[in-house]
PDB file of N, CA, C and O in Angstrom:
ATOM      1  N   MET A   1      43.070  65.237  60.574  1.00  0.00           N
ATOM      2  CA  MET A   1      43.028  64.661  61.656  1.00  0.00           C
ATOM      3  C   MET A   1      44.409  64.274  61.900  1.00  0.00           C
ATOM      4  O   MET A   1      45.237  64.835  61.182  1.00  0.00           O
ATOM      5  N   MET A   2      44.946  63.228  62.972  1.00  0.00           N
ATOM      6  CA  MET A   2      45.817  62.827  63.171  1.00  0.00           C
ATOM      7  C   MET A   2      45.687  60.756  63.330  1.00  0.00           C
ATOM      8  O   MET A   2      45.331  60.091  64.303  1.00  0.00           O
ATOM      9  N   ASP A   3      46.045  60.396  62.242  1.00  0.00           N
ATOM     10  CA  ASP A   3      45.888  58.847  62.072  1.00  0.00           C
ATOM     11  C   ASP A   3      46.777  57.133  63.202  1.00  0.00           C
ATOM     12  O   ASP A   3      47.946  56.980  63.557  1.00  0.00           O
ATOM     13  N   GLN A   4      46.132  56.652  63.309  1.00  0.00           N
ATOM     14  CA  GLN A   4      47.083  56.004  64.527  1.00  0.00           C
ATOM     15  C   GLN A   4      48.536  55.614  64.725  1.00  0.00           C
ATOM     16  O   GLN A   4      49.143  55.426  65.780  1.00  0.00           O
ATOM     17  N   LEU A   5      49.080  55.512  63.087  1.00  0.00           N
ATOM     18  CA  LEU A   5      50.289  55.456  63.013  1.00  0.00           C
ATOM     19  C   LEU A   5      51.505  57.183  63.402  1.00  0.00           C
ATOM     20  O   LEU A   5      52.583  57.196  63.997  1.00  0.00           O
ATOM     21  N   ASN A   6      50.558  58.660  62.633  1.00  0.00           N
ATOM     22  CA  ASN A   6      51.158  58.756  63.395  1.00  0.00           C
ATOM     23  C   ASN A   6      51.380  58.978  65.232  1.00  0.00           C
ATOM     24  O   ASN A   6      52.420  59.017  65.890  1.00  0.00           O
ATOM     25  N   LYS A   7      49.877  59.099  65.676  1.00  0.00           N
ATOM     26  CA  LYS A   7      49.667  59.044  67.200  1.00  0.00           C
ATOM     27  C   LYS A   7      50.013  57.714  67.375  1.00  0.00           C
ATOM     28  O   LYS A   7      49.027  56.982  67.458  1.00  0.00           O
ATOM     29  N   ARG A   8      51.466  56.958  67.487  1.00  0.00           N
ATOM     30  CA  ARG A   8      52.249  55.968  67.743  1.00  0.00           C
ATOM     31  C   ARG A   8      53.511  56.387  67.547  1.00  0.00           C
ATOM     32  O   ARG A   8      54.376  56.108  68.378  1.00  0.00           O
ATOM     33  N   ARG A   9      53.795  57.108  66.435  1.00  0.00           N
ATOM     34  CA  ARG A   9      54.742  57.738  65.690  1.00  0.00           C
ATOM     35  C   ARG A   9      56.020  59.029  66.757  1.00  0.00           C
ATOM     36  O   ARG A   9      57.233  59.220  66.841  1.00  0.00           O
ATOM     37  N   LEU A  10      54.588  59.662  67.430  1.00  0.00           N
ATOM     38  CA  LEU A  10      54.618  61.308  68.914  1.00  0.00           C
ATOM     39  C   LEU A  10      54.201  60.928  69.862  1.00  0.00           C
ATOM     40  O   LEU A  10      54.265  61.767  70.760  1.00  0.00           O
ATOM     41  N   ALA A  11      53.513  59.463  70.302  1.00  0.00           N
ATOM     42  CA  ALA A  11      54.456  59.319  72.176  1.00  0.00           C
ATOM     43  C   ALA A  11      55.823  57.733  71.444  1.00  0.00           C
ATOM     44  O   ALA A  11      56.957  57.849  71.909  1.00  0.00           O
ATOM     45  N   ILE A  12      55.782  57.490  71.248  1.00  0.00           N
ATOM     46  CA  ILE A  12      57.577  56.811  70.861  1.00  0.00           C
ATOM     47  C   ILE A  12      58.471  57.984  71.083  1.00  0.00           C
ATOM     48  O   ILE A  12      59.161  57.975  72.103  1.00  0.00           O
ATOM     49  N   VAL A  13      58.577  59.360  69.964  1.00  0.00           N
ATOM     50  CA  VAL A  13      59.178  60.414  69.693  1.00  0.00           C
ATOM     51  C   VAL A  13      58.922  61.142  71.624  1.00  0.00           C
ATOM     52  O   VAL A  13      59.623  62.068  72.033  1.00  0.00           O
ATOM     53  N   ALA A  14      58.026  60.594  72.343  1.00  0.00           N
ATOM     54  CA  ALA A  14      57.717  62.072  73.580  1.00  0.00           C
ATOM     55  C   ALA A  14      58.679  60.914  74.447  1.00  0.00           C
ATOM     56  O   ALA A  14      59.624  61.449  75.028  1.00  0.00           O
ATOM     57  N   GLY A  15      58.567  59.158  74.652  1.00  0.00           N
ATOM     58  CA  GLY A  15      58.889  58.779  75.530  1.00  0.00           C
ATOM     59  C   GLY A  15      60.332  59.074  74.867  1.00  0.00           C
ATOM     60  O   GLY A  15      61.006  59.781  75.616  1.00  0.00           O
ATOM     61  N   ALA A  16      60.915  58.765  73.805  1.00  0.00           N
ATOM     62  CA  ALA A  16      62.103  58.922  74.166  1.00  0.00           C
ATOM     63  C   ALA A  16      63.149  60.294  74.397  1.00  0.00           C
ATOM     64  O   ALA A  16      64.335  60.502  74.654  1.00  0.00           O
ATOM     65  N   ALA A  17      61.763  61.153  74.100  1.00  0.00           N
ATOM     66  CA  ALA A  17      62.630  62.378  74.689  1.00  0.00           C
ATOM     67  C   ALA A  17      62.595  62.779  76.030  1.00  0.00           C
ATOM     68  O   ALA A  17      63.294  63.646  76.554  1.00  0.00           O
ATOM     69  N   ALA A  18      61.501  61.901  76.681  1.00  0.00           N
ATOM     70  CA  ALA A  18      61.675  61.960  78.485  1.00  0.00           C
ATOM     71  C   ALA A  18      62.716  60.637  78.949  1.00  0.00           C
ATOM     72  O   ALA A  18      63.063  60.456  80.116  1.00  0.00           O
ATOM     73  N   LEU A  19      62.953  60.138  78.288  1.00  0.00           N
ATOM     74  CA  LEU A  19      64.342  58.837  78.374  1.00  0.00           C
ATOM     75  C   LEU A  19      65.113  59.889  78.865  1.00  0.00           C
ATOM     76  O   LEU A  19      65.463  60.078  80.030  1.00  0.00           O
ATOM     77  N   LEU A  20      65.465  60.893  77.378  1.00  0.00           N
ATOM     78  CA  LEU A  20      66.644  60.719  77.517  1.00  0.00           C
ATOM     79  C   LEU A  20      66.856  61.787  78.419  1.00  0.00           C
ATOM     80  O   LEU A  20      67.877  61.715  79.102  1.00  0.00           O
ATOM     81  N   VAL A  21      65.792  63.181  78.634  1.00  0.00           N
ATOM     82  CA  VAL A  21      65.815  64.117  79.249  1.00  0.00           C
ATOM     83  C   VAL A  21      66.416  63.488  81.093  1.00  0.00           C
ATOM     84  O   VAL A  21      67.350  63.917  81.769  1.00  0.00           O
ATOM     85  N   THR A  22      65.734  62.721  81.306  1.00  0.00           N
ATOM     86  CA  THR A  22      65.818  61.427  82.568  1.00  0.00           C
ATOM     87  C   THR A  22      67.076  60.906  83.073  1.00  0.00           C
ATOM     88  O   THR A  22      67.455  60.973  84.242  1.00  0.00           O
ATOM     89  N   THR A  23      67.855  60.247  81.838  1.00  0.00           N
ATOM     90  CA  THR A  23      69.355  59.822  82.435  1.00  0.00           C
ATOM     91  C   THR A  23      70.086  61.508  82.080  1.00  0.00           C
ATOM     92  O   THR A  23      71.220  61.770  82.482  1.00  0.00           O
ATOM     93  N   ALA A  24      69.525  62.196  81.549  1.00  0.00           N
ATOM     94  CA  ALA A  24      71.141  63.013  81.255  1.00  0.00           C
ATOM     95  C   ALA A  24      70.518  63.828  82.862  1.00  0.00           C
ATOM     96  O   ALA A  24      71.316  63.713  83.793  1.00  0.00           O
ATOM     97  N   ALA A  25      69.972  64.146  82.995  1.00  0.00           N
ATOM     98  CA  ALA A  25      69.646  65.141  84.278  1.00  0.00           C
ATOM     99  C   ALA A  25      70.504  64.416  85.736  1.00  0.00           C
ATOM    100  O   ALA A  25      70.192  63.303  86.161  1.00  0.00           O
ATOM    101  N   VAL A  26      71.630  65.294  86.383  1.00  0.00           N
ATOM    102  CA  VAL A  26      72.175  64.684  87.295  1.00  0.00           C
ATOM    103  C   VAL A  26      71.251  64.327  88.812  1.00  0.00           C
ATOM    104  O   VAL A  26      70.242  64.894  89.231  1.00  0.00           O
ATOM    105  N   ARG A  27      72.178  62.961  89.524  1.00  0.00           N
ATOM    106  CA  ARG A  27      71.500  62.681  90.268  1.00  0.00           C
ATOM    107  C   ARG A  27      71.788  63.369  91.132  1.00  0.00           C
ATOM    108  O   ARG A  27      72.989  63.617  91.242  1.00  0.00           O
ATOM    109  N   PRO A  28      70.914  63.928  92.038  1.00  0.00           N
ATOM    110  CA  PRO A  28      71.302  64.420  94.431  1.00  0.00           C
ATOM    111  C   PRO A  28      71.792  62.778  95.016  1.00  0.00           C
ATOM    112  O   PRO A  28      71.632  61.584  95.270  1.00  0.00           O
ATOM    113  N   SER A  29      72.432  63.884  94.943  1.00  0.00           N
ATOM    114  CA  SER A  29      73.605  63.178  96.024  1.00  0.00           C
ATOM    115  C   SER A  29      73.895  63.366  97.503  1.00  0.00           C
ATOM    116  O   SER A  29      74.691  64.282  97.296  1.00  0.00           O
ATOM    117  N   ALA A  30      73.903  63.256  98.758  1.00  0.00           N
ATOM    118  CA  ALA A  30      74.891  64.013  99.823  1.00  0.00           C
ATOM    119  C   ALA A  30      76.252  63.505 100.453  1.00  0.00           C
ATOM    120  O   ALA A  30      76.785  62.462 100.076  1.00  0.00           O
ATOM    121  N   GLU A  31      76.825  64.399 101.536  1.00  0.00           N
ATOM    122  CA  GLU A  31      77.825  63.202 101.416  1.00  0.00           C
ATOM    123  C   GLU A  31      78.293  63.983 102.782  1.00  0.00           C
ATOM    124  O   GLU A  31      78.190  65.184 103.032  1.00  0.00           O
ATOM    125  N   PHE A  32      78.939  62.738 103.734  1.00  0.00           N
ATOM    126  CA  PHE A  32      79.079  63.279 104.541  1.00  0.00           C
ATOM    127  C   PHE A  32      80.156  62.923 105.449  1.00  0.00           C
ATOM    128  O   PHE A  32      80.020  61.831 106.002  1.00  0.00           O
ATOM    129  N   GLU A  33      81.546  63.824 105.821  1.00  0.00           N
ATOM    130  CA  GLU A  33      82.591  62.897 106.496  1.00  0.00           C
ATOM    131  C   GLU A  33      82.489  64.165 107.478  1.00  0.00           C
ATOM    132  O   GLU A  33      82.212  65.334 107.211  1.00  0.00           O
ATOM    133  N   ILE A  34      82.890  63.381 109.036  1.00  0.00           N
ATOM    134  CA  ILE A  34      83.139  63.442 109.929  1.00  0.00           C
ATOM    135  C   ILE A  34      84.529  62.962 110.472  1.00  0.00           C
ATOM    136  O   ILE A  34      84.926  61.797 110.499  1.00  0.00           O
ATOM    137  N   LEU A  35      85.216  64.121 110.913  1.00  0.00           N
ATOM    138  CA  LEU A  35      86.579  63.987 110.507  1.00  0.00           C
ATOM    139  C   LEU A  35      87.162  63.722 112.073  1.00  0.00           C
ATOM    140  O   LEU A  35      87.800  64.703 112.456  1.00  0.00           O
ATOM    141  N   THR A  36      87.105  62.762 112.950  1.00  0.00           N
ATOM    142  CA  THR A  36      87.654  63.448 114.183  1.00  0.00           C
ATOM    143  C   THR A  36      88.951  62.048 115.094  1.00  0.00           C
ATOM    144  O   THR A  36      89.118  61.546 116.205  1.00  0.00           O
ATOM    145  N   HIS A  37      89.551  61.985 113.713  1.00  0.00           N
ATOM    146  CA  HIS A  37      91.113  61.616 114.284  1.00  0.00           C
ATOM    147  C   HIS A  37      91.873  62.556 114.467  1.00  0.00           C
ATOM    148  O   HIS A  37      91.981  63.498 113.683  1.00  0.00           O
ATOM    149  N   GLU A  38      92.520  62.426 115.552  1.00  0.00           N
ATOM    150  CA  GLU A  38      94.029  63.624 114.955  1.00  0.00           C
ATOM    151  C   GLU A  38      94.399  63.510 114.139  1.00  0.00           C
ATOM    152  O   GLU A  38      94.439  62.408 113.591  1.00  0.00           O
ATOM    153  N   ILE A  39      94.759  64.336 113.743  1.00  0.00           N
ATOM    154  CA  ILE A  39      95.718  64.946 112.640  1.00  0.00           C
ATOM    155  C   ILE A  39      97.164  63.986 112.478  1.00  0.00           C
ATOM    156  O   ILE A  39      97.703  63.812 111.385  1.00  0.00           O
ATOM    157  N   THR A  40      97.809  63.254 114.100  1.00  0.00           N
ATOM    158  CA  THR A  40      99.537  62.698 114.198  1.00  0.00           C
ATOM    159  C   THR A  40      98.837  60.999 113.569  1.00  0.00           C
ATOM    160  O   THR A  40      99.475  60.037 113.138  1.00  0.00           O
ATOM    161  N   ASP A  41      97.290  61.166 113.746  1.00  0.00           N
ATOM    162  CA  ASP A  41      97.215  59.589 113.542  1.00  0.00           C
ATOM    163  C   ASP A  41      97.292  59.170 111.425  1.00  0.00           C
ATOM    164  O   ASP A  41      96.681  59.523 110.416  1.00  0.00           O
ATOM    165  N   LYS A  42      98.381  58.299 111.768  1.00  0.00           N
ATOM    166  CA  LYS A  42      98.555  58.639 110.167  1.00  0.00           C
ATOM    167  C   LYS A  42      97.449  56.737 110.127  1.00  0.00           C
ATOM    168  O   LYS A  42      97.117  56.418 108.985  1.00  0.00           O
ATOM    169  N   THR A  43      97.069  55.862 111.118  1.00  0.00           N
ATOM    170  CA  THR A  43      95.959  55.208 110.528  1.00  0.00           C
ATOM    171  C   THR A  43      95.129  55.303 111.188  1.00  0.00           C
ATOM    172  O   THR A  43      95.420  54.563 112.128  1.00  0.00           O
ATOM    173  N   PRO A  44      94.176  55.750 111.386  1.00  0.00           N
ATOM    174  CA  PRO A  44      92.664  56.037 111.699  1.00  0.00           C
ATOM    175  C   PRO A  44      91.384  55.194 111.657  1.00  0.00           C
ATOM    176  O   PRO A  44      90.691  55.012 110.656  1.00  0.00           O
ATOM    177  N   ARG A  45      91.193  54.758 112.757  1.00  0.00           N
ATOM    178  CA  ARG A  45      89.904  53.644 112.899  1.00  0.00           C
ATOM    179  C   ARG A  45      88.944  54.506 111.746  1.00  0.00           C
ATOM    180  O   ARG A  45      89.066  55.729 111.802  1.00  0.00           O
ATOM    181  N   LYS A  46      88.301  54.132 111.038  1.00  0.00           N
ATOM    182  CA  LYS A  46      87.304  55.359 110.498  1.00  0.00           C
ATOM    183  C   LYS A  46      86.580  53.255 109.586  1.00  0.00           C
ATOM    184  O   LYS A  46      86.998  52.151 109.238  1.00  0.00           O
ATOM    185  N   PHE A  47      84.614  54.579 109.764  1.00  0.00           N
ATOM    186  CA  PHE A  47      83.354  53.492 109.021  1.00  0.00           C
ATOM    187  C   PHE A  47      82.930  54.468 108.129  1.00  0.00           C
ATOM    188  O   PHE A  47      82.663  55.662 108.262  1.00  0.00           O
ATOM    189  N   GLN A  48      82.927  53.172 106.546  1.00  0.00           N
ATOM    190  CA  GLN A  48      82.811  54.007 105.537  1.00  0.00           C
ATOM    191  C   GLN A  48      82.043  53.244 104.962  1.00  0.00           C
ATOM    192  O   GLN A  48      82.544  52.212 104.515  1.00  0.00           O
ATOM    193  N   ALA A  49      79.696  53.613 104.654  1.00  0.00           N
ATOM    194  CA  ALA A  49      79.414  53.031 103.544  1.00  0.00           C
ATOM    195  C   ALA A  49      78.534  54.515 103.539  1.00  0.00           C
ATOM    196  O   ALA A  49      78.402  55.583 104.135  1.00  0.00           O
ATOM    197  N   ALA A  50      77.910  53.484 102.069  1.00  0.00           N
ATOM    198  CA  ALA A  50      77.423  54.140 100.709  1.00  0.00           C
ATOM    199  C   ALA A  50      76.220  53.642 100.352  1.00  0.00           C
ATOM    200  O   ALA A  50      76.339  52.422 100.236  1.00  0.00           O
ATOM    201  N   VAL A  51      75.113  54.000 100.120  1.00  0.00           N
ATOM    202  CA  VAL A  51      73.796  53.804  99.475  1.00  0.00           C
ATOM    203  C   VAL A  51      73.346  54.477  98.553  1.00  0.00           C
ATOM    204  O   VAL A  51      73.243  55.687  98.754  1.00  0.00           O
ATOM    205  N   ASP A  52      72.895  53.875  97.136  1.00  0.00           N
ATOM    206  CA  ASP A  52      72.988  54.269  95.646  1.00  0.00           C
ATOM    207  C   ASP A  52      71.329  53.312  95.297  1.00  0.00           C
ATOM    208  O   ASP A  52      71.157  52.186  94.832  1.00  0.00           O
ATOM    209  N   THR A  53      70.515  54.176  95.684  1.00  0.00           N
ATOM    210  CA  THR A  53      69.113  53.733  95.412  1.00  0.00           C
ATOM    211  C   THR A  53      68.832  54.602  93.633  1.00  0.00           C
ATOM    212  O   THR A  53      67.659  54.766  93.299  1.00  0.00           O
ATOM    213  N   GLY A  54      69.801  55.010  92.795  1.00  0.00           N
ATOM    214  CA  GLY A  54      69.760  54.619  92.153  1.00  0.00           C
ATOM    215  C   GLY A  54      68.439  56.431  91.307  1.00  0.00           C
ATOM    216  O   GLY A  54      68.538  57.084  90.268  1.00  0.00           O
ATOM    217  N   VAL A  55      67.419  56.497  92.520  1.00  0.00           N
ATOM    218  CA  VAL A  55      67.717  58.200  92.431  1.00  0.00           C
ATOM    219  C   VAL A  55      67.827  59.194  92.975  1.00  0.00           C
ATOM    220  O   VAL A  55      67.421  60.319  92.683  1.00  0.00           O
ATOM    221  N   LEU A  56      68.935  58.470  94.610  1.00  0.00           N
ATOM    222  CA  LEU A  56      69.768  59.689  95.706  1.00  0.00           C
ATOM    223  C   LEU A  56      71.018  58.501  96.346  1.00  0.00           C
ATOM    224  O   LEU A  56      70.880  57.590  97.162  1.00  0.00           O
ATOM    225  N   ALA A  57      71.710  58.768  95.913  1.00  0.00           N
ATOM    226  CA  ALA A  57      72.958  58.632  96.319  1.00  0.00           C
ATOM    227  C   ALA A  57      73.579  59.389  97.870  1.00  0.00           C
ATOM    228  O   ALA A  57      74.042  60.528  97.913  1.00  0.00           O
ATOM    229  N   VAL A  58      73.421  58.208  99.388  1.00  0.00           N
ATOM    230  CA  VAL A  58      74.465  59.446 100.613  1.00  0.00           C
ATOM    231  C   VAL A  58      75.778  58.997 100.159  1.00  0.00           C
ATOM    232  O   VAL A  58      75.856  58.341  99.120  1.00  0.00           O
ATOM    233  N   SER A  59      76.898  59.312 100.891  1.00  0.00           N
ATOM    234  CA  SER A  59      77.799  58.202 101.944  1.00  0.00           C
ATOM    235  C   SER A  59      78.234  58.829 102.549  1.00  0.00           C
ATOM    236  O   SER A  59      78.609  59.949 102.203  1.00  0.00           O
ATOM    237  N   VAL A  60      78.350  58.369 103.652  1.00  0.00           N
ATOM    238  CA  VAL A  60      79.370  58.199 105.136  1.00  0.00           C
ATOM    239  C   VAL A  60      80.359  57.551 105.696  1.00  0.00           C
ATOM    240  O   VAL A  60      80.610  56.372 105.945  1.00  0.00           O
ATOM    241  N   LEU A  61      81.170  59.164 105.929  1.00  0.00           N
ATOM    242  CA  LEU A  61      82.874  58.711 106.546  1.00  0.00           C
ATOM    243  C   LEU A  61      82.808  59.260 107.446  1.00  0.00           C
ATOM    244  O   LEU A  61      82.345  60.397 107.529  1.00  0.00           O
ATOM    245  N   TYR A  62      83.534  58.186 108.935  1.00  0.00           N
ATOM    246  CA  TYR A  62      83.023  59.028 109.878  1.00  0.00           C
ATOM    247  C   TYR A  62      84.687  57.611 110.221  1.00  0.00           C
ATOM    248  O   TYR A  62      84.911  56.410 110.066  1.00  0.00           O
ATOM    249  N   THR A  63      85.697  59.390 110.953  1.00  0.00           N
ATOM    250  CA  THR A  63      86.911  58.948 111.315  1.00  0.00           C
ATOM    251  C   THR A  63      87.191  58.570 112.600  1.00  0.00           C
ATOM    252  O   THR A  63      86.315  58.747 113.446  1.00  0.00           O
ATOM    253  N   TRP A  64      88.271  58.068 112.926  1.00  0.00           N
ATOM    254  CA  TRP A  64      88.649  58.225 114.752  1.00  0.00           C
ATOM    255  C   TRP A  64      90.077  57.699 114.813  1.00  0.00           C
ATOM    256  O   TRP A  64      90.683  56.926 114.071  1.00  0.00           O
ATOM    257  N   THR A  65      90.501  58.478 116.137  1.00  0.00           N
ATOM    258  CA  THR A  65      91.842  57.622 116.527  1.00  0.00           C
ATOM    259  C   THR A  65      91.578  56.553 117.870  1.00  0.00           C
ATOM    260  O   THR A  65      90.976  56.661 118.939  1.00  0.00           O
ATOM    261  N   GLU A  66      92.397  55.433 117.175  1.00  0.00           N
ATOM    262  CA  GLU A  66      92.190  54.787 118.548  1.00  0.00           C
ATOM    263  C   GLU A  66      92.970  54.521 119.533  1.00  0.00           C
ATOM    264  O   GLU A  66      94.048  54.096 119.120  1.00  0.00           O
ATOM    265  N   ARG A  67      92.882  54.603 121.023  1.00  0.00           N
ATOM    266  CA  ARG A  67      93.070  55.047 122.107  1.00  0.00           C
ATOM    267  C   ARG A  67      93.851  53.005 122.639  1.00  0.00           C
ATOM    268  O   ARG A  67      93.299  51.939 122.914  1.00  0.00           O
ATOM    269  N   ALA A  68      95.008  53.368 122.548  1.00  0.00           N
ATOM    270  CA  ALA A  68      96.042  52.070 122.788  1.00  0.00           C
ATOM    271  C   ALA A  68      95.993  52.674 124.023  1.00  0.00           C
ATOM    272  O   ALA A  68      96.074  53.805 124.502  1.00  0.00           O
ATOM    273  N   VAL A  69      95.704  50.625 124.659  1.00  0.00           N
ATOM    274  CA  VAL A  69      95.163  50.707 126.339  1.00  0.00           C
ATOM    275  C   VAL A  69      96.534  50.385 126.420  1.00  0.00           C
ATOM    276  O   VAL A  69      96.835  49.831 125.363  1.00  0.00           O
ATOM    277  N   LEU A  70      97.849  50.497 127.431  1.00  0.00           N
ATOM    278  CA  LEU A  70      98.425  49.778 128.440  1.00  0.00           C
ATOM    279  C   LEU A  70      98.195  48.787 129.801  1.00  0.00           C
ATOM    280  O   LEU A  70      97.497  49.196 130.729  1.00  0.00           O
ATOM    281  N   ARG A  71      98.904  47.319 129.848  1.00  0.00           N
ATOM    282  CA  ARG A  71      98.254  47.130 130.388  1.00  0.00           C
ATOM    283  C   ARG A  71     100.308  46.405 131.708  1.00  0.00           C
ATOM    284  O   ARG A  71     100.180  45.922 132.833  1.00  0.00           O
TER     285      ARG A  71
END
């Protein structure tokens, strides 16, 4: 029969193994890019955002060409 010390050691080893598996796992991530600028535009306007919750990461990039208004 297991005594308290062996149960405690087993719990510590199991917890360490679970922590190792959790940190070694690849976190899911998503990247979205919407490129609507003209190819000739060397400095397109852009909006970029990223959110990383530790469990999931999402990155968004949106670019566009701004038309110059002549007055």
